[in-house]
C-alpha positions as CSV (number, residue, x, y, z in Angstrom):
1,M,0.0,0.2,-0.1
2,S,1.7,3.3,-1.1
3,G,1.2,6.6,1.0
4,L,0.6,7.4,4.6
5,H,-2.4,5.1,5.4
6,A,-4.5,4.9,9.0
7,V,-7.9,3.8,10.5
8,A,-9.8,5.8,12.4
9,L,-12.4,4.8,15.2
10,M,-14.1,8.2,16.4
11,G,-17.3,8.7,18.6
12,A,-18.8,10.8,21.3
13,T,-17.3,10.9,24.9
14,G,-18.1,7.5,26.8
15,T,-19.4,5.6,24.0
16,G,-16.5,3.0,24.6
17,K,-13.8,3.6,21.9
18,S,-10.9,2.6,23.8
19,A,-12.4,-1.0,24.9
20,L,-13.1,-1.4,21.1
21,A,-9.5,-0.2,19.7
22,Q,-7.4,-2.0,22.5
23,P,-7.9,-5.7,21.5
24,L,-8.0,-4.8,17.6
25,A,-4.7,-2.9,18.4
26,A,-3.2,-5.6,20.3
27,A,-4.0,-8.4,18.1
28,R,-2.1,-6.6,15.4
29,D,0.8,-5.1,17.2
30,C,-0.3,-1.5,16.0
31,M,-0.2,1.7,17.5
32,I,-3.1,3.8,18.8
33,I,-3.0,7.1,18.2
34,A,-5.1,9.4,20.3
35,C,-7.4,11.9,18.7
36,D,-8.0,14.0,21.7
37,S,-7.5,17.6,22.5
38,M,-7.0,17.2,26.3
39,Q,-4.8,14.1,26.5
40,V,-1.9,16.0,25.0
41,Y,-1.4,17.7,28.1
42,R,0.9,15.8,30.9
43,G,-0.9,15.9,34.2
44,L,-4.6,15.7,32.8
45,D,-4.6,12.1,33.2
46,I,-8.0,11.2,35.2
47,G,-10.7,13.3,34.0
48,T,-9.5,13.1,30.2
49,A,-9.6,9.4,30.5
50,K,-6.1,8.7,29.4
51,P,-5.1,4.9,28.7
52,T,-3.8,3.6,31.9
53,A,-0.3,1.9,32.8
54,A,-1.4,-1.7,31.8
55,E,-3.3,-0.4,28.6
56,L,-0.1,1.5,27.8
57,A,1.9,-1.7,28.4
58,L,-0.4,-3.8,26.3
59,V,-0.4,-1.3,23.2
60,P,1.7,1.8,22.4
61,H,-0.3,4.8,22.2
62,G,0.8,8.3,20.3
63,M,-0.1,11.6,20.6
64,V,-0.8,11.1,24.6
65,N,1.6,13.5,27.0
66,C,2.8,15.9,24.1
67,C,3.4,18.7,26.3
68,D,3.3,20.4,29.5
69,L,0.9,23.3,30.7
70,P,0.9,26.3,30.3
71,D,1.9,25.2,26.9
72,H,-1.2,25.6,24.3
73,Y,-1.6,22.7,21.7
74,S,-3.4,23.1,18.2
75,A,-5.3,21.1,15.7
76,A,-2.4,21.8,13.4
77,R,0.1,20.6,15.7
78,W,-1.5,17.6,16.5
79,A,-1.9,16.6,12.7
80,D,1.6,17.5,11.9
81,E,2.9,15.3,14.8
82,A,0.3,12.5,14.3
83,R,1.1,12.4,10.7
84,E,4.8,11.5,11.8
85,C,3.4,8.5,14.0
86,I,1.7,7.3,11.2
87,R,4.7,7.5,8.9
88,A,6.7,5.5,11.4
89,E,4.3,2.8,11.9
90,N,3.9,2.5,8.3
91,A,7.6,2.3,7.9
92,R,7.3,-1.0,10.0
93,G,4.5,-2.4,7.9
94,K,1.8,-1.4,10.3
95,T,-1.5,0.5,10.1
96,P,-2.2,2.8,13.2
97,L,-5.7,3.2,14.7
98,I,-6.4,6.9,15.5
99,V,-8.9,6.7,18.5
100,G,-10.8,9.8,19.8
101,G,-13.5,12.3,19.7
102,T,-12.2,15.4,18.8
103,G,-13.3,15.6,15.3
104,L,-11.6,19.0,14.4
105,Y,-8.2,17.2,15.0
106,L,-8.9,14.6,12.5
107,R,-10.0,16.8,10.0
108,A,-6.7,18.7,10.6
109,L,-5.3,15.5,9.7
110,L,-7.0,14.5,6.6
111,E,-7.9,17.9,5.3
112,G,-5.2,20.1,6.5
113,F,-5.1,23.8,7.9
114,A,-3.3,26.6,6.7
115,D,0.5,26.7,7.7
116,I,-0.1,29.6,10.3
117,P,3.3,30.5,11.9
118,P,3.6,30.2,15.8
119,E,2.2,32.7,18.2
120,D,4.2,35.4,19.7
121,P,4.0,34.7,23.4
122,L,4.1,38.2,24.4
123,V,1.4,39.1,22.2
124,R,-0.7,36.4,23.9
125,T,0.2,37.4,27.2
126,R,-0.9,41.1,26.4
127,F,-4.3,40.0,24.9
128,E,-4.7,37.6,27.9
129,S,-4.2,40.5,30.3
130,M,-6.7,42.7,28.5
131,H,-9.0,40.1,28.8
132,W,-8.4,39.7,32.8
133,L,-8.8,43.3,33.3
134,D,-11.7,44.2,30.8
135,G,-13.6,41.1,29.9
136,T,-14.1,39.7,26.5
137,E,-16.5,42.4,25.2
138,P,-13.8,44.9,24.3
139,L,-11.7,42.2,22.5
140,Y,-14.6,41.0,20.5
141,A,-15.3,44.8,19.3
142,L,-11.0,45.1,18.3
143,L,-11.8,41.8,16.8
144,Q,-14.5,43.0,14.7
145,E,-12.2,45.9,13.6
146,K,-9.3,43.7,12.7
147,D,-10.9,40.5,11.4
148,P,-14.6,41.1,10.8
149,V,-15.1,37.9,8.9
150,I,-13.7,35.8,11.8
151,A,-15.9,37.8,14.2
152,A,-19.0,37.3,12.3
153,Q,-18.4,33.6,12.9
154,L,-17.8,33.5,16.6
155,K,-20.1,34.5,19.5
156,P,-19.0,37.5,21.3
157,A,-18.4,35.5,24.5
158,D,-16.1,33.1,22.9
159,S,-13.2,34.2,24.8
160,Q,-11.0,31.5,23.8
161,R,-11.2,31.7,19.9
162,I,-11.4,35.7,20.0
163,L,-8.2,35.5,21.9
164,R,-6.7,33.1,19.3
165,A,-7.6,35.2,16.4
166,L,-6.4,38.6,17.8
167,V,-3.0,36.9,18.3
168,V,-2.9,35.6,15.3
169,E,-3.5,38.7,13.5
170,E,-1.0,40.5,15.6
171,S,1.6,38.0,15.7
172,T,1.7,37.4,11.9
173,G,0.3,40.7,10.6
174,T,-2.2,38.9,8.7
175,P,-5.9,38.0,9.7
176,L,-6.9,34.5,10.7
177,S,-9.4,34.3,7.9
178,S,-6.9,35.2,5.1
179,W,-4.8,32.1,6.8
180,Q,-7.6,29.9,6.6
181,Q,-8.4,30.8,3.0
182,Q,-4.8,29.5,1.9
183,A,-4.8,26.0,0.8
184,S,-2.7,23.4,2.8
185,N,-0.1,21.3,1.3
186,V,-0.1,18.5,3.4
187,E,0.8,14.8,2.7
188,P,-2.7,12.9,2.1
189,V,-3.5,10.1,4.7
190,A,-5.8,7.5,3.6
191,C,-7.9,6.6,6.3
192,P,-11.4,5.2,6.4
193,V,-13.3,6.6,9.3
194,F,-15.8,4.5,11.5
195,V,-18.1,6.2,14.2
196,L,-19.1,3.9,17.4
197,D,-22.6,4.7,18.1
198,V,-24.5,4.1,21.4
199,A,-28.2,4.7,22.3
200,R,-28.8,7.9,24.0
201,D,-30.4,6.6,27.0
202,C,-27.1,3.9,27.5
203,L,-24.8,7.1,26.9
204,R,-26.5,9.1,29.4
205,Q,-26.2,6.7,32.0
206,R,-22.5,5.4,30.9
207,I,-21.3,9.3,31.2
208,A,-22.5,9.7,35.0
209,E,-21.1,6.7,35.8
210,R,-17.7,7.3,34.3
211,F,-17.9,10.6,35.9
212,D,-18.3,9.1,39.3
213,T,-15.7,6.6,38.9
214,M,-13.2,9.4,38.0
215,M,-14.2,11.1,41.2
216,A,-13.5,7.9,43.0
217,Q,-10.3,7.9,41.3
218,G,-9.0,11.1,42.6
219,W,-10.0,13.6,39.8
220,L,-10.9,16.5,42.4
221,D,-7.0,16.4,43.5
222,E,-6.0,16.8,39.9
223,V,-8.2,19.7,39.5
224,R,-6.4,21.0,42.8
225,W,-3.2,20.5,41.0
226,L,-4.8,22.4,37.8
227,A,-5.9,25.3,39.8
228,S,-2.4,25.5,41.7
229,L,-0.9,26.6,37.9
230,A,-2.6,29.7,37.8
231,L,-3.5,29.3,34.1
232,P,-5.6,32.1,32.3
233,E,-8.9,31.1,32.3
234,T,-9.1,31.3,28.2
235,H,-6.5,28.0,28.3
236,P,-8.1,25.1,27.1
237,A,-7.4,23.0,30.1
238,M,-9.5,25.3,32.3
239,R,-12.3,25.4,29.9
240,A,-12.4,21.7,29.4
241,V,-16.0,19.6,30.3
242,G,-15.7,18.7,33.9
243,Y,-12.6,20.2,34.9
244,R,-14.1,23.9,34.7
245,H,-17.1,22.7,36.6
246,L,-14.9,21.2,39.6
247,L,-12.8,24.3,39.4
248,N,-16.0,26.3,40.1
249,H,-16.1,24.1,43.3
250,L,-12.7,25.2,44.6
251,Q,-13.3,28.3,43.9
252,G,-16.4,28.2,46.3
253,D,-19.0,29.1,43.8
254,C,-20.6,25.7,44.5
255,T,-20.7,22.7,46.5
256,L,-19.0,19.5,45.3
257,D,-22.4,17.7,44.5
258,E,-23.7,20.7,42.6
259,A,-20.3,20.8,40.5
260,V,-20.5,17.0,39.8
261,Q,-24.1,17.4,38.4
262,S,-23.5,20.2,36.5
263,G,-20.4,18.3,35.2
264,I,-22.3,15.3,34.1
265,T,-24.9,17.4,32.2
266,A,-22.0,19.6,30.8
267,T,-20.8,16.2,29.7
268,R,-24.0,15.0,28.0
269,R,-24.3,18.3,26.2
270,Y,-20.9,17.7,24.9
271,A,-21.4,14.3,23.6
272,K,-24.6,15.3,22.2
273,R,-22.4,18.1,20.1
274,Q,-19.9,15.3,19.2
275,V,-22.7,12.8,17.7
276,T,-24.0,15.7,15.7
277,W,-20.6,16.4,14.2
278,F,-19.8,13.1,13.3
279,V,-23.4,12.7,11.7
280,H,-22.7,16.2,9.3
281,Q,-18.7,16.3,9.1
282,T,-17.9,12.7,8.4
283,P,-20.7,11.9,6.0
284,T,-18.7,9.2,4.6
285,A,-17.9,7.1,7.8
286,V,-19.3,3.9,8.7
287,H,-21.5,4.2,11.7
288,G,-22.4,1.4,14.1
289,D,-22.2,-0.2,17.5
290,A,-19.3,-2.1,18.9
291,E,-20.3,-5.9,17.6
292,H,-20.9,-4.5,13.9
293,L,-17.7,-2.3,14.0
294,A,-14.9,-4.8,15.2
295,P,-14.8,-7.0,12.4
296,L,-15.0,-4.4,9.9
297,I,-12.3,-2.5,11.3
298,G,-10.5,-5.5,11.9
299,K,-10.4,-6.3,7.7
300,V,-9.2,-2.9,7.2
301,L,-6.3,-3.1,9.9
302,D,-5.2,-6.5,7.9
303,G,-5.4,-4.9,4.4
304,K,-8.4,-6.6,3.5
305,G,-11.2,-4.1,3.7
């Protein structure tokens, strides 16, 4: 098989992607490449459902623990590094299995993003200070002046993306909307996509049970560590589902029970958005439950699909 090739198993949080992927990868001695925007950060282990030590011993995982906080990760960076994982696996005659729920990262790999130069950290610090002092509203007004195309695509309260657009424009001298219009010359990856579906009621129950399990594993201590880093509230780690709700409790804004319940509700809403994404953004994907998908994925990994 010529060119880069992989297989993707995607789906909403709590659907059981890892449980399906582990035996498939183990039986074929191939790598699992995590497609998760939070598992890239070292220290965020419990709340991101990172593979355990036993799972890592059974199957090698790529794109886990890639950077230290307060570093920022991006879809484009993930795609570049994931492509190198795929290249290395292909070189030893293996087809890696991409597993996760971050659809934007998979799109970056398969469709490419504009090659935006790195941010100037001083510029980001300046805009984050402005946000801390004045809030999101004046930053959004500034973005409307500097990049009205991007501003029209964003909600006025979306501080994370507003900051990103302003930092890109200031760092590079080119609006983010202009960068996005540029064609990205990336090496293509042949990658059939499978989406693991679970009945809605079952998924809701799984999410609640998993949240409770994570709390029992010490998630709140992990969030205490995150809070100790004093990251700006716009950092993706501070806005991650579940983490931000437990942070609210540590800040005295709600009881622990209230934080857990709001975190479960938010996770369910997030899963619903993920389901919608994979329906509309991956139209050629094969959907099904674990029993249906396992033999299909196995055939492709074996080069018979």
